[in-house]
N, C-alpha and C positions, 0 to 999 in steps of 0.2 A: 410882058407876059408874066402872069403870076405862076410861080412854080408850085407844084403840089408836093406835099410831104410824102416821102416814101413810106409804104405800108407793108407789113409782113404778115403772112398767114401764121397764126400761132401754132398750127399743126405741122408746119413745114420743118421748123427747127427741132421739134420734139419727136418727129416721126422716127428717125433712126434710133433714138434712145428707147422709145417704146417698143420698137421691133426687137431691139437687143434684149430688153427685159422679158418680152414675150418668149423669145427664143430660149433665153436662159431658164425661164420658168418651165417651158415645155421640156427642155432637156433634163431639168432637175426632176420633173414629174416622171419622165421616162426612166431616169436613173433609179428613183425610189421604187417604181413599179418593177423594173428589172431586178433590182436588188432584192425586193420582196419575193419575187418568183424564184430567184436564185437561192435565197435563204430557205424557202419552203422545200424546194427540190433537193438541196444539199442536205438539209436536216433530215429528210426522209430517206434518202438513198446514199448519202455520203458516208465515208469511213472516218471515225473520230477516235482519238485516244480516250481511254477511260479516265474519268475524273476521280474514280475511287482511289487511285494511287496517291492522290494528294494527301489523303489521310495518313499515309506513311511517308510524308515528305522527308527525304533524306538526300539533300543536294551534296555535291562534292565539297568536302570540308578539308581545309588544310590541316596537316599534322604539325603540331607545334613542338619545338625543341626547347627544353629548359636547361639552364645552367645549374650548378650545384646549389644555388640559392633560390631555385625555382622561379627565376626570371626568364621570360621568353627571349631567346637569342637567335631563333631561326624558325623557318617554316618550310614545309615540303608540300607542294600543291600543284594541281592543274588549274584550279581557281582558288585564289587566296580569299578564303571566307571563314568567318566565325559566326555560327548561329547565335542569335540573341532572342530571347522570348519577347513577345510583343509588349508585355507589361513592364519590361525593363527599358523600353524606348520612350524617352520623354515626350509628352504631348506636343511640345513646341516643335520637335523634330518631325513627328507625324504630320502636323499641320503645315509645316514648310513644304513637304513633298506633295501633300494634297493640293495646296494652293498653287504650286508651280506646275503640277502635272494634270490635275483633274479636280477643279474646284467644286464640281457637283458630285463628287464621289459618294458622299453620304446620302444623296437624293436619288440617283439613278439606279437602275436594275442591271448594271453591267455595261450598258451601251448608252451613250449620251447622244440622242438624235439631233439635238441642236448643234452640237459640235460637229457631228458628221455632215449635217447640211451645210454648215459654214465651210468645212473643208472641201466638200464636193463642189460648191460654187467656185472656190479658188482653183480647184483642179480643172473644172470646165473652162473657166476663163483663161487660165494659164496654159491649158493644153497639155498638162502633164498629170502623172499619177503620184500624189503625195501621200504621206503616211499620217497626216494630221487627223485629229479627232479621236485618237485612241484614249480610252479611259485607263485608269490604273489596273482595272480588272483585265482589260484587253492586253495590256502590256505584260501582266503576269501570265496570262494564258500563252502569249507568244513566247515568252522566255522559257516557260516550262515545257510546252508541248509542240510548238511550231517552229518552222524555219523563219529567217528574216527576209525571204524573197519578197519582191514587190509584185504581187499578182492579185487579181480580183478573187480568185479561188481561195488563196490563203487568207485574204481579208474577210471573206464571208465565213470561213471556218472560225476565224478569230471571234467574230461577232456571235456566232452560235455558241461557242465554248464559253465565252464571257457570260452570256445569259445563263447557261447551265451552271456555271460556277457560282453565280450569285444566288441561285436557287438552293444550292447545296451548302454554301458556306456563309458565315457572318462577315460583315465588313472588317472586323478586327482580324479574323483568320486570313482574309485576303491580303490585308496590309502586312501581316506577319510574313507571308510568302513574298510579297513584293519587296519589302524592305530588306529581306535577307538574300534575295536573288539578284537584285539589280546591279549592273556593272557601273562602277563609279571611277574608272580610270586607274592608272598605275598598277594594273593587274589585280585590283581588289574588287570583290563582289560583296554587297551587303553593307549596311550602315556601320556595323561594329568594326569590321576590318578597315573600312574607309576612315572612320574616326581615329583609329590607332595609326594608320598610315600617314594621314595628313596632320593630325594634331597631337599624336603621342598619348592619347587617352581614350577610354571607352566612350561609347555613344551616350551613356548615362551621365557623363560629365560635361557634355557639350552645352554651350549657351545658345541663345537665339541667333547671334551673328554667325557662329560656326555652323549651326544647323542650316541656315539659309544658304551658306556657301556650298554645303554638300547637296542641298536640294536643287541647286542650279546646275549640277553636273550631268544628270541623265540625258539631257538634250544633246550634248556633245562633250563627253568626258575629257577628251584630249584638248579640244579647243578652249574649254573653260577651266582647265587645270590651274589651280592657284599657284603652282610651282613654276610652270612654263609660261603662262599667260595671266599674270596677276591682275592686269587692268581689265581684261575681258571677264575674269572671274568676279571682279568687284562689280562690274556692270550687271552681271547675271545675278549676283547677290541682291543688288538693288531691285531688280525685277521681281525676285521671289518675295522680298519684304513688302513691295507694293501690292503684290497679289494677296499676301497674308492680311494686309489692311483691308483690301476690297472684300475679302471673304469673311471679315469680322474676327479673324484670329488674333490680330494685334491692333493696338491703337497706333495712330500716326506717330505719337511721341515715342512709343517703344520701338517702332520701326526706325525712326531717326537715330535713336540711341544705339541700336544694334548696328546700323550702317556706319556709325562713327567709331564703333569699338575697334580697338587694335587687335588684329588676329595674328597669333604667333604660330607659324607652321613648325612641325617637328622636323628637325634636320634629317636628311636622308641618312640612314644608318650605314656606317662603314664597317660595323662589326662583322657582317656576313663575309666580306672580303678578307678581313683579318683572321677569321676562323674557318675559312673555306675548306682547308684540308681536314680539319677536325670534323666539320659538319658532313663532308663528303664521305669520310670513313663511316660515320653513323648511318648515312643514307644507304650506302652499299650493303652494310650488314643487314639493315632492316628490310631492304628490297629482297635480298636473298632469303631471309627467314619468313617474312610475312607476305611478300608479293607486292606488285605495283598497285593493284586495286586497293588494298588496305592502306598502304602508305600514302597514296596520293588522293584518295577520295573519302576515307572513313575517319579522319580526324584523330589519329593516334596522339597520345600525349607521351612525349619522349623525354625522360628525365636523365640528363647526362652528368658526367663528372666535371665538365669544363668550368673553370673559374673565369668569368668574363673579364675581370680585372687583370688577372695574370695573363690571359690570352692576348689582350690588347698590348700590354707591355712587352710580352715576348715577341709579338709580330714587329712592333716598332723598333725594339732593340736590335733584332736581327737585320731588318732592312737598313737601319742607320749604320750598323757595323759593317755590313757588306758594301754600302755606298762609300764609306770612308776608305775601305781597302781598295776598292776600284779606283777611286780618285787618286790614291797614293801611288798606285801602280799603272795608271793610265790604261786600264782594260775594263771590259764589261762582260754579260750573260753569266757572271760569277753567281754561285748558288749557295744555299745554306739550309739548315734545318734546326729545329729547336723542340725540345720536349721537357715538360715539367710534370712531376708526379708526386703524389703523397707516398712517402716510403712505408708508412704503417699500413696502408690499405692497397696500394697499387693504383689508386684512382688517377687517371691522366688528367691533369688540371689545365694543361695548355699544350698545343702541338702546332707547329708551323712546318709544313712539308716543302716549302720552296718560297722564292721571292714573289711569284706572281701566279696564282692558280689559273687565271684566265689564259695565260700563255702555256702552262704545263701543269697537268693534273697528276703527274708522277709525284708520289709522296716520298720524299727523301728521308723522312723520319722513320718510315716503316718499310719501305721497299728497297732502298739503296743499301747495298752491302759494300762498305768502304773500309780500307785498312785503318785501324784505330791508332796505329803508331804506339807511342809511349803510354797512351791511355789504357793499354792492355796490361801494362806492367803490374798494377796492383794485384792482378789475379795470380801472378807468379809469386808475389810476396805473401799473399794469403795462403797459398799452398805451402810455402815454406814455414809460416807460422803454425800451420796445422800439424806439421811434422815435429814440432817441439822447439823450433828456433825462436829467438826473442828479437825484440826491436833493435838490440845492439849486437846481435850475432854478426860476425864479420863475413864479408865477401870480398873478392879481389877485383879491383877495377884496373886491371893490367892488360896489355895486349894479349890476344889469343887468336888462334886460327884453327880451322877445321877442314878436313878433306871432304869435299862434297862428292867427288868422284875421282877417278884416276887422273883426270886432266884439269880439275878445278879446285882451288883452295878458297875457302870463305874466310876473309879477314875483316870482321866487323870492327867498327870504330865508334868512338863517342862523338856526339854532335859537335863539340868544340875542339876535337882532335887531341885533347889532353888525357892524362891518366892520373888517378889519385891513389892507386895501390890499394892496400887493405882498407876497408871502409865499412862502417856499421850499416845494417840494412836501412835504418831510418834515414841516414844521409844519402844512401844510394838511390832510394826512391825519391826523396825530396829534390835531389839534383838530377834525377832522371838519367843515371849513368847506364849506358847501354851494356858495356862490357861486364860490369858488376852484375847486372840482371841476367845476362846470358850465362855467366858462371853459376849463378844461383839456380837457374832453370836446369842446367846440366847436373847440378848437385841434387836437387829435389827430384828430378825426373820428369820428362815430358808427360808421361802417363798420369802422374799425380796432379800436374797442373791442369790437364784436360778434364780430369774428374771434377776438379774445383770449378773450372769454367762452366761445365755443364750444370753443376749444382747451383751456380749463381744465376742461371737463366739464359745463357748464351746458347741458342739453338742452331745458329749458322755453323756450317762445317768448318772445323779448325784443322789446319795442317798438323801433321805429327812430326815436327822438327824443331830445332833450336831457334829458328828465325821468328817463331811466334812470340818470343820474348820482346821483340821489337814491333809487335802488332802487325804481322805480315798477312794475316787472314782477314777477309772481309766480314764485318758484322754490321748490324743496324744500330741506329742511335737509340731506339727504344730498348733493344737488348742491353746496351751498355748502361742506360739509365736504370734498368731493372737490377742489373748486377750491383751497381753502386748503391742502389736503394737497400740491398741486402746488408751492406756494411752499416748504413744508417739505422737500420731496423733491428739491430742486435742479432744479426745472422739469420733472421727470418726473411725468406725471399717472397716478396709480394707478387701476385699475378696481376699484370696491368689490365685495366678495363676502362671502357668509355661510357657504358650505360649503367645507370643506377636502377632504372625501372622503366617499363613500358606499360601504358594503360590504353584501353580502347576508349571510344568517345563516351561510353557510359561509366567509365571509371573502374572497370574491371582490370585487375593486374594480369598482364600477359606474361611478363617475366620480371625477375628481380635479381640483381647481382649481389651476392654476399661476398665481401672481401675474403680472399683465400691466401694464407701465408704458409710456407713450408720451411722447416729448419734446414738451411743449406750448409751453413758453417756454424761453429760454436759461438755463443755470445762472447766468449773470451777473444777468439780470433777476430770477430767483427770489431770489437772495441779497440784492439791493438791496431787494426787497419785504419780505423778512424784517426787514432793518434798519429800514425805515420803519415796519413794524407793531410792532416792538419799542418804537419811540418812542411808539406809542399806549398801551402798557402802562406805560412809564416816566414819561411826562409828559403824556399826552393823556387821552382819554375813558375809557381802561381803567386808569388809574393806581391804582385801588384794589386791583389784582391784583399790583402791582410787588413786594410783599413775598414772593411765591412764588418768584421767581427772575429774575435779570437777563436771561436768555436767552429768556424767553417772549415770544411775539408774538400779536397778535390784533386784532380790530376789533369795536366796538359797532355796533348798527344799530337806529335808532328811526324808525318811519314817521310820516307825517302824522297828526296828531291822536292820536299815541301809541297806535295800535291794535296794533302789533306790536313786540316787543322781542327783539333778537338779541344774542348774543355768540358769536363763533367764535375760538378761540385754539389755539395749538399750541406744542409743543416739537419738537426734532429727531425724537422718537420717538412722538409722540401728537398727534392732532388731536381736539378736542372742540368740539361746537357745541350751543347752546341756543336754542330759540325759545319765547316765551311770548305768549299772546294768547287771545282768545275765538274759538270756532268761527265764530260770526257776528260779523264784525269790529265792534268798538266800542272806545271809548277805555279805556285802562287807568287813566286818571286824569290830570288836568292836570299834575301834578308827577311823573308816572312816566315814566321813560326806560329805555333798555337798561342804562345804568350802574347803575340802582337796582333793576332787575327781573331781567334775564337774567344780567348779570355776577356777582352774588352767588352764583347757582347754580353757575356755572362755577368760581368761586373755591372754593366748598364742595367741589366734586368734585375739582378738582386738588389742593387742600390735603390731601385724604385719600389720594391715590394716587400723587403724584409720587415718593415714596420708592421706588416699585417700578421706576422708570426711571433711567437714568444721568443724572447732573447734568453736562451738557456743552453746549457752544456749538454752533451750526450750523457745519458745515465751510465753509471759504472756498474757492470755486472758483479755478482758476489765473488767470482773466482779471480778477480783482479786486485793486485796490490801495487803500491808505488814505492820506488826507491830512487835515490839520487845517485847518478852514475857518471863516470868519466866517458863522455861521448866518443872520445878518440880510441880508447882501448876496450870499451864495453864492459868495464868492471865497476862494481859498486864502490861508493865512497863511504868512509866511516860514518857512523851515526852522528848527527849533529853538524856534519859538514855543510858549508854554504856554497861549495864549489859545484861544478858540473851542472847536470840538468835532471829534473824530476821526471821519470818516465814510468809507464805502466808495465807490469809483468804478470804473467800467470803466477798464482800462488805456488811457491816451490821452485820457481825458475829464476829468481833474482841472482845475478851473477856474483862471483866471489868478490870480496872487498879488496880494493887497491891497497897495497902496503903503504903505511904512513910515510909521508915524505916523497912519494913517487910523483913525478910531474904529471899533470893532467894532459893526456892525449896529444896527438899530433895537431898540426895547424888547421886541419879541416875536420869538422867545423868548429868554430869557437862556441862557447856556451851562449854568448849573446846571439849568434846566428840561430842556434836552435831554439832559444827562448823567444 
C-alpha cells in the first residue's frame, strides 16, 4: 500500500496567531478610543494646576556653606540642587539625556504617540500597567505638578499637561526645567549637583563619557549608581552611547572612544563629618534667624570663618590623641573638644565638639562647662600684673591652710607635693605652682581677679573664693580661647564669630559680620603675660612643645583627680585650645595629666599647620623695656652683665640692681632653664 503524504491546512497553524493579533488590535483600538474620550472629558471638566507658575520656576535649592577661602564645604537642603542656566549645559550632555529618555523630543508636541502605542501593547500583552512611553515633557510635568501614583487618571492628566506645556514653552525651556529638576541619586537633583557629587566638577566640565553615565541614571538612580553598582552603570552608559549614535548625535568612533575612557569618580567627602559640629552651629543659628523655609529651599549663600585645612587637621589630631589615651589606659567613650581662632578678629577657624557627631550632637566646645584647672591661673597673674607687679615679683610657694568653716580646714597642695618657697611670678606660672598662685590671688584679691576674668571674655559664673586659683569653676573651651586670644592680641579682646556674610540666591547681602575688639587689659599687661606663658612652653609644664617655635605661648590645665585635661596655646596669628575628659567626670588615670593628654593633641595640630602662618615674634608695645635680671632674687643685673635672663618690664618698673659680687639667685630656676 502506498502511503500518502500528510497535508496540513495553512490556516490551521496560523489561526491562533491571527486571532491574537486581531484581539490585540481590537484592544488597542479600544484603548485609544477610551483614552481619547477620557482625554476630551478630563480636559474639559478636570482640575489642573496652572502652567503659568512655571514662568516663576523656583525649585527647592540647597543653601551652600563656604569656608574662609570661599570654597563650598557644606550644603543644607531638602533637595540637593544647584540651578544651572540651559546655555551653560554642554550640547553633548543635553543630547545624552534626550537620546536615553526621549529620542523624538525635538519632533513631537509633548506626547509621542508611537512610544505610547508600543508601551500600550506591552501593557496589554503583559497584563500590567507600566509607565513606559513618557516623553521628557511628560516627565517634567510629572515631577513639577503631579504625584508618582500609577493610575489611568494621573497618566491622562500628564498627557494633557504635557501638550499644554509644549504650546506655552520652547524645547529649550522645557529641557532647562527637566535637567534642573530630575533626581539622579545620592540625594541630588539636577545635572549640576550630580556632576559635582559624582565627578567633583561642574556640568560644564563634563566630557561625553561622564555625560552618558549621568544620562543613564534617571531610569533607576540607585540601581545604576556608579559608586555602588559600577558594572551596571557601565552597561547603562553603553546603552546611552548606542542611542546617541542611533539618534545621530555621535559617530560610532566617538561613542567607542567615550566608552573606553577612564572615568574617575570624586571620593565621598569626609569633610562634613569632620566639621559637623561647626556646620551644625551655623545651621542652628540660621534656622532661628531666617527660618526653615529660607534655609532649606531658597539657596542662601553662607560664608563662614572655617578654615577647611585647619578643621581637618584639628579633627584628626583630636581623634588620634584620644585614641592613644584610650589605648594607653584600656578604656573608651572618652571625649574631647578643639577650638582654633584668629586672635586679631575672633574668627573661629576650626571647632570640634566631640569625637562623633552621629553619636552625640552635644557640642563640648561651646556647651560644656568644665573646670579648667591650672589653665585658669594666667588670669590671676594678669590681674597681679595689672596692679603693678612685675614678672619677677616674688610670691611664696610654701604650705598654707584656710578655715572654710568651723569644722573644715582647706589645705591645698602642689601637684608634685613639694614646696619651692619664695619664687618669682614667671617661674610660679611656668611650673604651675598651686600654693604660689593661691597666695598671689589672696594678695591681689578675688574681686580684682574676677574683674579681669570678666574683661577677658569669661561669661560663665565664677565662684568668689580662693579655690578659683586652681580653676574650680566651670568654663567653656571657647571662653578660654577668647581670653587667651586677648593676650595674643595686645590686650584687645576679640568677639568670636562663625559667619562672615550671608547672601540670598540673588546675591543680596542679608548680614555681614565686622570683627569687634574691645580693650580688656593694657597692651603692657598682655605682652608681659605672653612672655610669662612663653616660659611655660620653653621650661615649664608645656616644654614638650618648645621644638615648634620659641615664640609660642600657652598653659596646661589639669583638675583635681585628673578628671579634665586642657592645653591652650597661641602664636601671634593663631589661638588653639584642647579639652579632654569624660562627659560624666571621672579620672583619666592616676598618671595622666594635661601635659600627657591634651598637650600632645595641640602639638600634633600645630606641627601640621604652623607653616601656613608667619614665623614671627609678638610685637612689643611702646611701654615695654627689657632688662637682664637675676631670676632667683628678682633684681636687675649691672649693665653689660651676661648673667641672668633678659625679661620685659613696664617702663619705670625695672627692679633695683643686684650689688656687684652677689651670687645669682637660688637653685630654681637656672638661667638655662628660663632661656
